[in-house]
N, CA, C and O atoms as CSV, one atom per row, in Angstrom:
chain,resi,resn,atom,element,x,y,z
A,1,UNK,N,N,10.252,20.894,5.661
A,1,UNK,CA,C,10.228,20.296,6.887
A,1,UNK,C,C,9.516,19.144,6.160
A,1,UNK,O,O,8.867,19.322,5.129
A,2,UNK,N,N,9.668,18.020,6.724
A,2,UNK,CA,C,9.500,16.846,7.071
A,2,UNK,C,C,8.127,16.489,7.719
A,2,UNK,O,O,7.922,17.290,8.630
A,3,UNK,N,N,7.359,15.810,7.626
A,3,UNK,CA,C,6.596,15.399,8.495
A,3,UNK,C,C,5.811,13.846,8.147
A,3,UNK,O,O,5.199,13.333,7.210
A,4,UNK,N,N,6.239,13.494,9.483
A,4,UNK,CA,C,5.398,12.118,9.557
A,4,UNK,C,C,3.643,11.982,9.434
A,4,UNK,O,O,2.949,12.699,10.154
A,5,UNK,N,N,2.974,10.954,8.413
A,5,UNK,CA,C,2.055,10.645,8.768
A,5,UNK,C,C,1.710,9.100,9.270
A,5,UNK,O,O,2.246,8.035,8.964
A,6,UNK,N,N,0.308,9.477,10.398
A,6,UNK,CA,C,0.014,8.392,11.078
A,6,UNK,C,C,-1.461,8.597,11.095
A,6,UNK,O,O,-1.971,9.697,11.309
A,7,UNK,N,N,-2.398,7.073,10.770
A,7,UNK,CA,C,-3.914,7.107,10.877
A,7,UNK,C,C,-3.613,5.695,11.429
A,7,UNK,O,O,-2.755,4.884,11.080
A,8,UNK,N,N,-4.723,5.619,12.549
A,8,UNK,CA,C,-5.219,4.596,12.964
A,8,UNK,C,C,-5.861,3.527,12.295
A,8,UNK,O,O,-5.946,2.432,12.852
A,9,UNK,N,N,-6.366,3.736,11.056
A,9,UNK,CA,C,-7.438,3.617,10.003
A,9,UNK,C,C,-6.479,2.475,9.200
A,9,UNK,O,O,-6.984,2.003,8.181
A,10,UNK,N,N,-5.107,1.988,9.592
A,10,UNK,CA,C,-4.200,2.080,9.065
A,10,UNK,C,C,-3.063,0.872,9.487
A,10,UNK,O,O,-2.088,1.604,9.655
A,11,UNK,N,N,-2.684,-0.181,9.699
A,11,UNK,CA,C,-1.743,-0.787,10.359
A,11,UNK,C,C,-1.072,0.302,11.261
A,11,UNK,O,O,-1.120,1.418,10.744
A,12,UNK,N,N,-0.399,0.249,12.602
A,12,UNK,CA,C,0.904,0.903,13.000
A,12,UNK,C,C,1.777,0.006,12.454
A,12,UNK,O,O,1.733,-1.201,12.218
A,13,UNK,N,N,2.798,1.115,12.269
A,13,UNK,CA,C,4.712,0.503,11.851
A,13,UNK,C,C,4.215,-0.786,12.829
A,13,UNK,O,O,3.274,-1.030,13.584
A,14,UNK,N,N,5.734,-1.620,12.221
A,14,UNK,CA,C,5.873,-2.491,12.934
A,14,UNK,C,C,8.103,-2.822,13.073
A,14,UNK,O,O,8.854,-3.752,13.367
A,15,UNK,N,N,8.196,-1.645,12.720
A,15,UNK,CA,C,8.929,-1.392,12.816
A,15,UNK,C,C,9.734,0.041,13.072
A,15,UNK,O,O,8.927,0.967,12.991
A,16,UNK,N,N,11.070,0.498,13.355
A,16,UNK,CA,C,11.402,2.010,13.528
A,16,UNK,C,C,11.095,2.615,11.526
A,16,UNK,O,O,11.912,3.057,10.718
A,17,UNK,N,N,10.265,2.467,11.445
A,17,UNK,CA,C,9.688,3.926,10.390
A,17,UNK,C,C,8.375,3.946,10.817
A,17,UNK,O,O,7.787,3.216,11.614
A,18,UNK,N,N,7.895,5.178,9.970
A,18,UNK,CA,C,6.783,6.071,10.217
A,18,UNK,C,C,6.172,5.543,9.236
A,18,UNK,O,O,6.937,5.377,8.285
A,19,UNK,N,N,4.291,4.936,8.895
A,19,UNK,CA,C,3.165,4.704,8.025
A,19,UNK,C,C,3.231,5.663,6.668
A,19,UNK,O,O,2.719,5.229,5.636
A,20,UNK,N,N,3.970,7.186,6.677
A,20,UNK,CA,C,4.561,7.660,5.334
A,20,UNK,C,C,5.385,8.938,5.963
A,20,UNK,O,O,5.726,8.865,7.144
A,21,UNK,N,N,5.721,10.147,5.165
A,21,UNK,CA,C,6.371,10.927,5.540
A,21,UNK,C,C,6.039,12.163,4.086
A,21,UNK,O,O,6.305,12.258,2.888
A,22,UNK,N,N,5.553,12.668,4.793
A,22,UNK,CA,C,4.905,14.254,3.530
A,22,UNK,C,C,6.139,14.720,3.063
A,22,UNK,O,O,6.752,15.008,4.091
A,23,UNK,N,N,6.867,14.964,2.081
A,23,UNK,CA,C,8.519,15.681,2.234
A,23,UNK,C,C,8.186,16.915,0.999
A,23,UNK,O,O,7.423,16.220,0.327
A,24,UNK,N,N,8.215,17.751,0.530
A,24,UNK,CA,C,8.534,18.982,-0.299
A,24,UNK,C,C,6.879,18.145,-1.326
A,24,UNK,O,O,6.901,17.573,-2.415
A,25,UNK,N,N,5.832,18.381,-0.527
A,25,UNK,CA,C,4.478,17.658,-2.017
A,25,UNK,C,C,4.794,16.545,-2.224
A,25,UNK,O,O,4.201,16.172,-3.236
A,26,UNK,N,N,5.786,15.317,-1.587
A,26,UNK,CA,C,5.901,14.216,-1.964
A,26,UNK,C,C,5.509,13.179,-0.812
A,26,UNK,O,O,6.076,13.195,0.280
A,27,UNK,N,N,4.571,12.345,-1.117
A,27,UNK,CA,C,3.854,11.061,0.059
A,27,UNK,C,C,4.873,10.188,-0.168
A,27,UNK,O,O,4.947,9.667,-1.281
A,28,UNK,N,N,5.796,9.887,0.806
A,28,UNK,CA,C,6.617,8.354,0.737
A,28,UNK,C,C,5.875,7.724,1.459
A,28,UNK,O,O,5.495,8.437,2.388
A,29,UNK,N,N,5.381,6.493,1.504
A,29,UNK,CA,C,4.009,5.580,2.038
A,29,UNK,C,C,4.911,4.775,2.414
A,29,UNK,O,O,5.359,4.286,1.377
A,30,UNK,N,N,5.439,4.352,3.283
A,30,UNK,CA,C,5.942,2.718,3.079
A,30,UNK,C,C,5.063,1.245,3.504
A,30,UNK,O,O,4.092,1.093,4.245
A,31,UNK,N,N,5.802,0.336,2.753
A,31,UNK,CA,C,5.236,-0.610,2.194
A,31,UNK,C,C,3.609,-1.088,3.366
A,31,UNK,O,O,3.393,-1.040,4.577
A,32,UNK,N,N,2.821,-1.505,2.170
A,32,UNK,CA,C,1.235,-1.806,3.379
A,32,UNK,C,C,1.055,-3.010,2.735
A,32,UNK,O,O,0.784,-3.287,1.567
A,33,UNK,N,N,1.392,-4.112,4.371
A,33,UNK,CA,C,0.622,-5.817,4.096
A,33,UNK,C,C,-0.517,-5.679,4.356
A,33,UNK,O,O,-0.956,-4.532,4.443
A,34,UNK,N,N,-1.209,-6.588,4.525
A,34,UNK,CA,C,-2.762,-6.593,5.025
A,34,UNK,C,C,-3.458,-6.693,6.011
A,34,UNK,O,O,-4.656,-6.838,6.252
A,35,UNK,N,N,-2.009,-6.539,6.871
A,35,UNK,CA,C,-2.934,-6.155,8.480
A,35,UNK,C,C,-4.336,-5.490,8.824
A,35,UNK,O,O,-4.490,-4.270,8.761
A,36,UNK,N,N,-5.363,-6.382,9.199
A,36,UNK,CA,C,-5.901,-5.542,9.682
A,36,UNK,C,C,-6.479,-4.299,10.679
A,36,UNK,O,O,-7.077,-4.670,11.690
A,37,UNK,N,N,-6.355,-3.068,10.482
A,37,UNK,CA,C,-5.475,-2.415,11.818
A,37,UNK,C,C,-6.345,-2.301,13.065
A,37,UNK,O,O,-6.051,-1.426,13.879
A,38,UNK,N,N,-7.330,-3.055,13.282
A,38,UNK,CA,C,-8.396,-3.013,14.321
A,38,UNK,C,C,-7.102,-4.707,15.210
A,38,UNK,O,O,-6.320,-4.615,16.157
A,39,UNK,N,N,-7.367,-5.680,14.545
A,39,UNK,CA,C,-6.627,-6.787,14.924
A,39,UNK,C,C,-5.543,-7.113,15.368
A,39,UNK,O,O,-5.280,-7.649,16.444
A,40,UNK,N,N,-4.292,-6.511,13.806
A,40,UNK,CA,C,-3.108,-6.622,13.899
A,40,UNK,C,C,-2.877,-7.698,12.955
A,40,UNK,O,O,-1.920,-7.647,12.183
A,41,UNK,N,N,-3.879,-8.891,12.970
A,41,UNK,CA,C,-3.204,-10.077,12.162
A,41,UNK,C,C,-3.589,-9.706,10.877
A,41,UNK,O,O,-4.181,-8.650,10.657
A,42,UNK,N,N,-3.320,-10.431,10.103
A,42,UNK,CA,C,-2.853,-11.031,8.816
A,42,UNK,C,C,-4.779,-11.436,8.453
A,42,UNK,O,O,-5.509,-12.116,9.175
A,43,UNK,N,N,-5.136,-10.793,7.213
A,43,UNK,CA,C,-6.752,-11.130,6.719
A,43,UNK,C,C,-6.706,-11.971,6.563
A,43,UNK,O,O,-5.514,-12.215,6.378
A,44,UNK,N,N,-7.669,-13.459,6.412
A,44,UNK,CA,C,-7.988,-14.202,5.931
A,44,UNK,C,C,-8.458,-14.027,4.542
A,44,UNK,O,O,-9.001,-13.011,4.108
A,45,UNK,N,N,-8.177,-15.202,3.826
A,45,UNK,CA,C,-8.886,-14.975,2.443
A,45,UNK,C,C,-8.366,-15.378,1.133
A,45,UNK,O,O,-9.077,-15.658,0.168
A,46,UNK,N,N,-6.642,-15.397,1.160
A,46,UNK,CA,C,-5.561,-15.874,0.643
A,46,UNK,C,C,-5.327,-14.204,-0.642
A,46,UNK,O,O,-5.479,-13.116,-0.089
A,47,UNK,N,N,-5.086,-14.193,-1.746
A,47,UNK,CA,C,-4.363,-13.161,-1.834
A,47,UNK,C,C,-5.386,-12.285,-2.115
A,47,UNK,O,O,-5.228,-11.134,-1.708
A,48,UNK,N,N,-6.785,-12.649,-2.940
A,48,UNK,CA,C,-7.700,-11.689,-2.943
A,48,UNK,C,C,-7.964,-10.966,-1.963
A,48,UNK,O,O,-7.425,-9.860,-1.993
A,49,UNK,N,N,-8.898,-11.293,-0.697
A,49,UNK,CA,C,-8.815,-10.595,0.389
A,49,UNK,C,C,-6.977,-10.073,0.721
A,49,UNK,O,O,-6.779,-8.927,1.125
A,50,UNK,N,N,-6.409,-10.528,0.616
A,50,UNK,CA,C,-5.140,-9.318,1.374
A,50,UNK,C,C,-4.813,-8.344,0.314
A,50,UNK,O,O,-3.846,-7.604,0.496
A,51,UNK,N,N,-5.454,-8.262,-0.692
A,51,UNK,CA,C,-4.874,-7.253,-1.547
A,51,UNK,C,C,-5.187,-6.229,-1.913
A,51,UNK,O,O,-4.699,-5.196,-2.370
A,52,UNK,N,N,-7.036,-7.082,-1.377
A,52,UNK,CA,C,-8.203,-5.599,-1.027
A,52,UNK,C,C,-7.274,-4.386,0.085
A,52,UNK,O,O,-6.867,-3.231,-0.041
A,53,UNK,N,N,-7.251,-5.570,1.303
A,53,UNK,CA,C,-6.608,-4.903,2.633
A,53,UNK,C,C,-5.095,-4.306,2.586
A,53,UNK,O,O,-4.566,-3.668,3.497
A,54,UNK,N,N,-4.589,-4.598,1.505
A,54,UNK,CA,C,-3.589,-4.119,1.379
A,54,UNK,C,C,-4.176,-2.022,0.671
A,54,UNK,O,O,-3.819,-0.865,0.892
A,55,UNK,N,N,-4.873,-2.517,0.088
A,55,UNK,CA,C,-4.990,-1.260,-0.658
A,55,UNK,C,C,-5.819,-0.434,-0.034
A,55,UNK,O,O,-5.551,0.759,-0.178
A,56,UNK,N,N,-6.804,-0.714,0.656
A,56,UNK,CA,C,-7.476,-0.017,1.593
A,56,UNK,C,C,-6.323,0.331,2.869
A,56,UNK,O,O,-6.761,1.224,3.594
A,57,UNK,N,N,-5.391,-0.015,3.160
A,57,UNK,CA,C,-4.421,0.485,4.145
A,57,UNK,C,C,-3.210,1.357,3.483
A,57,UNK,O,O,-2.279,1.888,4.089
A,58,UNK,N,N,-3.445,1.365,2.207
A,58,UNK,CA,C,-2.273,2.239,1.505
A,58,UNK,C,C,-3.001,3.729,1.547
A,58,UNK,O,O,-2.598,4.822,1.945
A,59,UNK,N,N,-4.959,3.040,0.632
A,59,UNK,CA,C,-5.581,4.890,0.675
A,59,UNK,C,C,-5.922,5.516,1.906
A,59,UNK,O,O,-6.064,6.733,2.030
A,60,UNK,N,N,-6.063,4.614,2.885
A,60,UNK,CA,C,-6.162,5.198,4.598
A,60,UNK,C,C,-4.764,6.299,4.822
A,60,UNK,O,O,-4.932,7.493,4.572
A,61,UNK,N,N,-3.795,5.942,5.166
A,61,UNK,CA,C,-2.558,6.393,4.752
A,61,UNK,C,C,-2.289,7.521,4.143
A,61,UNK,O,O,-1.760,8.468,4.724
A,62,UNK,N,N,-2.727,7.533,2.553
A,62,UNK,CA,C,-2.466,8.718,1.559
A,62,UNK,C,C,-4.098,9.990,1.892
A,62,UNK,O,O,-3.986,11.210,1.770
A,63,UNK,N,N,-5.287,9.364,2.252
A,63,UNK,CA,C,-5.801,10.543,2.836
A,63,UNK,C,C,-5.333,10.678,3.702
A,63,UNK,O,O,-5.588,11.876,3.834
A,64,UNK,N,N,-4.493,10.309,4.969
A,64,UNK,CA,C,-4.440,11.130,6.439
A,64,UNK,C,C,-3.615,12.061,5.314
A,64,UNK,O,O,-4.549,12.622,4.741
A,65,UNK,N,N,-3.068,12.271,5.034
A,65,UNK,CA,C,-2.098,13.168,3.629
A,65,UNK,C,C,-2.736,14.003,3.326
A,65,UNK,O,O,-2.282,15.028,2.817
A,66,UNK,N,N,-3.880,13.810,3.538
A,66,UNK,CA,C,-4.613,14.573,2.545
A,66,UNK,C,C,-4.840,14.773,0.817
A,66,UNK,O,O,-5.145,15.820,0.245
A,67,UNK,N,N,-4.621,13.592,0.278
A,67,UNK,CA,C,-4.493,13.058,-0.685
A,67,UNK,C,C,-5.309,11.665,-1.196
A,67,UNK,O,O,-5.817,10.815,-0.464
A,68,UNK,N,N,-5.288,11.683,-2.316
A,68,UNK,CA,C,-5.922,10.366,-2.703
A,68,UNK,C,C,-5.211,9.468,-3.519
A,68,UNK,O,O,-4.096,9.770,-3.945
A,69,UNK,N,N,-5.910,8.069,-3.856
A,69,UNK,CA,C,-5.465,7.670,-4.597
A,69,UNK,C,C,-4.788,7.732,-5.960
A,69,UNK,O,O,-4.121,6.847,-6.495
A,70,UNK,N,N,-5.150,9.205,-6.520
A,70,UNK,CA,C,-5.674,9.546,-7.762
A,70,UNK,C,C,-4.296,10.335,-7.863
A,70,UNK,O,O,-3.749,10.682,-8.909
A,71,UNK,N,N,-3.858,10.543,-6.599
A,71,UNK,CA,C,-2.263,11.430,-6.606
A,71,UNK,C,C,-1.430,10.309,-6.572
A,71,UNK,O,O,-0.246,10.645,-6.528
A,72,UNK,N,N,-1.632,8.962,-6.578
A,72,UNK,CA,C,-0.658,8.027,-6.336
A,72,UNK,C,C,0.828,8.641,-7.511
A,72,UNK,O,O,1.267,9.790,-7.464
A,73,UNK,N,N,0.973,8.340,-7.774
A,73,UNK,CA,C,2.597,8.443,-9.125
A,73,UNK,C,C,3.561,7.250,-9.058
A,73,UNK,O,O,4.277,7.204,-10.058
A,74,UNK,N,N,3.742,6.461,-8.339
A,74,UNK,CA,C,4.344,5.340,-8.258
A,74,UNK,C,C,3.983,4.273,-7.145
A,74,UNK,O,O,3.541,4.758,-6.104
A,75,UNK,N,N,4.104,2.887,-7.201
A,75,UNK,CA,C,3.694,2.105,-6.786
A,75,UNK,C,C,4.422,1.133,-6.555
A,75,UNK,O,O,3.902,0.314,-7.313
A,76,UNK,N,N,5.605,0.375,-5.856
A,76,UNK,CA,C,5.688,-1.170,-6.113
A,76,UNK,C,C,4.626,-2.078,-5.264
A,76,UNK,O,O,3.936,-1.846,-4.271
A,77,UNK,N,N,4.808,-3.203,-6.096
A,77,UNK,CA,C,4.229,-4.483,-5.520
A,77,UNK,C,C,5.118,-5.185,-5.146
A,77,UNK,O,O,6.069,-5.032,-5.912
A,78,UNK,N,N,5.421,-6.150,-4.081
A,78,UNK,CA,C,5.969,-7.096,-3.690
A,78,UNK,C,C,5.023,-8.446,-3.567
A,78,UNK,O,O,4.079,-8.516,-2.780
A,79,UNK,N,N,5.348,-9.322,-4.307
A,79,UNK,CA,C,4.136,-10.352,-4.341
A,79,UNK,C,C,5.608,-11.511,-3.743
A,79,UNK,O,O,6.800,-11.522,-4.051
A,80,UNK,N,N,4.550,-12.611,-2.519
A,80,UNK,CA,C,5.538,-14.156,-2.339
A,80,UNK,C,C,5.285,-15.420,-3.860
A,80,UNK,O,O,5.698,-16.566,-4.041
A,81,UNK,N,N,4.371,-14.431,-4.745
A,81,UNK,CA,C,4.563,-15.356,-5.546
A,81,UNK,C,C,3.891,-14.673,-6.475
A,81,UNK,O,O,2.881,-14.004,-6.255
A,82,UNK,N,N,4.862,-14.941,-8.378
A,82,UNK,CA,C,4.523,-14.198,-9.712
A,82,UNK,C,C,2.965,-15.134,-9.835
A,82,UNK,O,O,1.981,-14.426,-10.049
A,83,UNK,N,N,2.753,-16.404,-9.732
A,83,UNK,CA,C,1.504,-16.693,-9.929
A,83,UNK,C,C,0.193,-15.687,-9.815
A,83,UNK,O,O,-0.634,-15.442,-10.694
A,84,UNK,N,N,0.265,-15.119,-8.301
A,84,UNK,CA,C,-0.962,-14.272,-8.527
A,84,UNK,C,C,-0.503,-13.065,-8.892
A,84,UNK,O,O,-0.575,-12.337,-7.902
A,85,UNK,N,N,-0.048,-12.458,-9.858
A,85,UNK,CA,C,0.175,-10.948,-10.413
A,85,UNK,C,C,-1.199,-11.603,-11.150
A,85,UNK,O,O,-2.004,-11.586,-10.218
A,86,UNK,N,N,-1.874,-12.147,-12.273
A,86,UNK,CA,C,-3.049,-11.427,-12.674
A,86,UNK,C,C,-4.147,-11.256,-11.953
A,86,UNK,O,O,-5.016,-10.488,-12.365
A,87,UNK,N,N,-4.356,-12.226,-10.258
A,87,UNK,CA,C,-5.524,-11.662,-9.450
A,87,UNK,C,C,-4.756,-10.166,-8.837
A,87,UNK,O,O,-5.556,-9.230,-8.808
A,88,UNK,N,N,-4.171,-10.023,-8.637
A,88,UNK,CA,C,-3.540,-8.700,-8.103
A,88,UNK,C,C,-3.919,-7.884,-9.019
A,88,UNK,O,O,-4.965,-7.254,-8.865
A,89,UNK,N,N,-3.394,-7.782,-9.785
A,89,UNK,CA,C,-3.461,-6.952,-11.203
A,89,UNK,C,C,-5.054,-6.492,-11.601
A,89,UNK,O,O,-5.495,-5.563,-12.277
A,90,UNK,N,N,-5.483,-7.234,-11.098
A,90,UNK,CA,C,-7.385,-7.495,-11.667
A,90,UNK,C,C,-8.206,-6.315,-10.421
A,90,UNK,O,O,-9.052,-5.433,-10.568
A,91,UNK,N,N,-7.239,-6.999,-8.861
A,91,UNK,CA,C,-8.133,-6.053,-7.982
A,91,UNK,C,C,-6.909,-4.273,-7.962
A,91,UNK,O,O,-7.353,-3.125,-7.993
A,92,UNK,N,N,-6.274,-4.446,-7.937
A,92,UNK,CA,C,-5.116,-3.011,-8.128
A,92,UNK,C,C,-6.421,-2.305,-9.110
A,92,UNK,O,O,-7.167,-1.487,-8.571
A,93,UNK,N,N,-6.533,-2.517,-9.918
A,93,UNK,CA,C,-6.963,-2.107,-11.315
A,93,UNK,C,C,-7.921,-1.504,-10.668
A,93,UNK,O,O,-7.660,-0.319,-10.879
A,94,UNK,N,N,-9.243,-1.550,-9.753
A,94,UNK,CA,C,-9.951,-1.695,-9.710
A,94,UNK,C,C,-10.255,-0.655,-8.856
A,94,UNK,O,O,-11.237,0.071,-8.703
A,95,UNK,N,N,-8.992,-0.776,-8.250
A,95,UNK,CA,C,-9.249,0.947,-6.795
A,95,UNK,C,C,-7.881,2.344,-8.174
A,95,UNK,O,O,-7.725,3.556,-8.030
A,96,UNK,N,N,-7.487,1.780,-8.846
A,96,UNK,CA,C,-7.490,2.962,-9.727
A,96,UNK,C,C,-7.885,3.507,-11.225
A,96,UNK,O,O,-7.276,3.624,-12.289
A,97,UNK,N,N,-8.924,3.721,-10.865
A,97,UNK,CA,C,-10.259,3.920,-12.073
A,97,UNK,C,C,-10.522,5.368,-12.701
A,97,UNK,O,O,-11.383,6.194,-12.398
A,98,UNK,N,N,-9.189,5.440,-13.982
A,98,UNK,CA,C,-10.107,6.872,-14.304
A,98,UNK,C,C,-8.396,7.454,-14.201
A,98,UNK,O,O,-7.483,6.966,-13.535
A,99,UNK,N,N,-8.364,8.816,-15.236
A,99,UNK,CA,C,-6.894,9.049,-15.149
A,99,UNK,C,C,-5.763,8.573,-15.192
A,99,UNK,O,O,-5.576,7.494,-15.754
A,100,UNK,N,N,-4.718,9.293,-14.589
A,100,UNK,CA,C,-3.134,8.803,-15.422
A,100,UNK,C,C,-2.601,7.578,-14.057
A,100,UNK,O,O,-2.092,7.903,-12.984
A,101,UNK,N,N,-2.989,5.817,-14.639
A,101,UNK,CA,C,-2.565,5.426,-13.317
A,101,UNK,C,C,-1.103,5.700,-13.537
A,101,UNK,O,O,-0.505,5.947,-14.584
A,102,UNK,N,N,-0.639,5.591,-12.210
A,102,UNK,CA,C,0.482,5.429,-11.506
A,102,UNK,C,C,2.203,4.872,-11.793
A,102,UNK,O,O,2.371,3.914,-11.038
A,103,UNK,N,N,3.016,5.042,-12.303
A,103,UNK,CA,C,3.928,4.114,-12.448
A,103,UNK,C,C,3.985,2.849,-11.651
A,103,UNK,O,O,3.617,2.813,-10.477
A,104,UNK,N,N,4.563,1.552,-12.460
A,104,UNK,CA,C,4.637,0.776,-11.189
A,104,UNK,C,C,5.471,-0.893,-11.397
A,104,UNK,O,O,4.820,-1.894,-11.694
A,105,UNK,N,N,6.389,-0.903,-11.261
A,105,UNK,CA,C,6.911,-1.979,-10.855
A,105,UNK,C,C,5.864,-3.352,-9.770
A,105,UNK,O,O,4.980,-3.251,-8.919
A,106,UNK,N,N,6.485,-4.347,-10.318
A,106,UNK,CA,C,6.113,-6.088,-9.650
A,106,UNK,C,C,6.997,-6.992,-9.435
A,106,UNK,O,O,7.284,-7.895,-10.220
A,107,UNK,N,N,7.495,-6.791,-8.318
A,107,UNK,CA,C,8.105,-8.108,-8.585
A,107,UNK,C,C,8.262,-9.248,-7.375
A,107,UNK,O,O,8.208,-8.670,-6.289
A,108,UNK,N,N,8.406,-10.417,-7.252
A,108,UNK,CA,C,8.451,-11.777,-6.545
A,108,UNK,C,C,9.525,-10.954,-5.142
A,108,UNK,O,O,10.218,-9.938,-5.197
A,109,UNK,N,N,9.298,-11.783,-4.143
A,109,UNK,CA,C,10.083,-11.563,-2.800
A,109,UNK,C,C,10.313,-13.227,-2.422
A,109,UNK,O,O,9.553,-14.113,-2.813
A,110,UNK,N,N,11.235,-13.395,-1.781
A,110,UNK,CA,C,11.423,-14.584,-1.604
A,110,UNK,C,C,10.698,-14.822,-0.018
A,110,UNK,O,O,10.511,-15.976,0.367
A,111,UNK,N,N,10.282,-13.545,0.927
A,111,UNK,CA,C,9.383,-13.467,1.998
A,111,UNK,C,C,9.227,-12.216,2.456
A,111,UNK,O,O,10.136,-11.425,2.707
A,112,UNK,N,N,7.880,-12.010,2.583
A,112,UNK,CA,C,7.521,-10.364,2.898
A,112,UNK,C,C,7.374,-10.731,5.343
A,112,UNK,O,O,7.432,-11.719,6.075
A,113,UNK,N,N,7.224,-9.533,5.497
A,113,UNK,CA,C,6.835,-9.953,6.580
A,113,UNK,C,C,5.447,-10.496,7.349
A,113,UNK,O,O,4.385,-10.074,6.893
A,114,UNK,N,N,5.406,-11.336,8.399
A,114,UNK,CA,C,4.587,-11.646,8.535
A,114,UNK,C,C,3.891,-13.064,7.693
A,114,UNK,O,O,2.867,-13.677,7.994
A,115,UNK,N,N,4.507,-13.227,6.957
A,115,UNK,CA,C,3.980,-14.595,5.939
A,115,UNK,C,C,2.791,-14.130,4.637
A,115,UNK,O,O,2.133,-14.745,3.797
A,116,UNK,N,N,3.031,-12.225,5.173
A,116,UNK,CA,C,2.184,-11.978,4.236
A,116,UNK,C,C,2.034,-12.314,2.504
A,116,UNK,O,O,3.183,-12.409,2.071
A,117,UNK,N,N,1.158,-12.494,1.535
A,117,UNK,CA,C,1.354,-12.722,0.134
A,117,UNK,C,C,1.490,-11.543,-0.836
A,117,UNK,O,O,1.735,-11.557,-2.042
A,118,UNK,N,N,1.268,-10.523,-0.002
A,118,UNK,CA,C,1.607,-9.258,-1.360
A,118,UNK,C,C,1.744,-8.081,-0.240
A,118,UNK,O,O,1.136,-8.144,0.829
A,119,UNK,N,N,2.644,-6.949,-0.610
A,119,UNK,CA,C,3.122,-6.203,-0.113
A,119,UNK,C,C,2.988,-4.053,-1.287
A,119,UNK,O,O,3.580,-3.455,-2.185
A,120,UNK,N,N,2.126,-3.909,-0.593
A,120,UNK,CA,C,2.685,-2.744,-1.577
A,120,UNK,C,C,3.089,-1.000,-0.893
A,120,UNK,O,O,2.400,-0.652,0.066
A,121,UNK,N,N,3.968,-0.188,-1.311
A,121,UNK,CA,C,4.678,1.100,-1.249
A,121,UNK,C,C,3.911,2.076,-2.327
A,121,UNK,O,O,3.105,1.626,-3.142
A,122,UNK,N,N,4.206,3.256,-2.246
A,122,UNK,CA,C,3.538,4.187,-3.105
A,122,UNK,C,C,4.639,5.347,-2.879
A,122,UNK,O,O,5.502,5.188,-2.016
A,123,UNK,N,N,4.601,6.400,-3.589
A,123,UNK,CA,C,5.133,7.621,-3.890
A,123,UNK,C,C,4.064,8.533,-4.056
A,123,UNK,O,O,4.100,8.715,-5.273
A,124,UNK,N,N,3.133,9.227,-3.619
A,124,UNK,CA,C,1.782,9.933,-4.020
A,124,UNK,C,C,2.692,11.750,-4.196
A,124,UNK,O,O,3.745,12.141,-3.692
A,125,UNK,N,N,1.710,12.456,-5.108
A,125,UNK,CA,C,2.337,13.975,-4.893
A,125,UNK,C,C,0.894,14.871,-4.733
A,125,UNK,O,O,-0.196,14.308,-4.636
A,126,UNK,N,N,0.980,15.664,-4.726
A,126,UNK,CA,C,0.041,17.111,-4.179
A,126,UNK,C,C,0.469,17.892,-5.051
A,126,UNK,O,O,1.264,18.812,-4.862
A,127,UNK,N,N,-0.223,17.455,-6.453
A,127,UNK,CA,C,-0.502,18.237,-7.473
A,127,UNK,C,C,-0.391,19.557,-7.362
A,127,UNK,O,O,-0.654,20.282,-8.322
């Protein structure tokens, strides 16, 4: 049976979807944008601050399901500009230290919700 995962430590969904769904040992987390869960506003500070906030939000959702960042097996990064790839990559790497790194795709998109600069989703597995 599928289970919706929800935490106040990450922004509430801004549409008709769950923050994440646990299904058969896999966690499918919806894309996180850099919304402050307390204010609902996009964080200020450019791509660096936004990337940290997105990863903190994703971590909160994953942990609510009883998993950890090390359980993530796949991520997708959506960027407003591929010019931010190196900065995002550096920050991303600091959240995944050691072990098997997740498989990943990174794409530039035309526009993200609320004009965010970055969005990341993931799939995690309870091993």
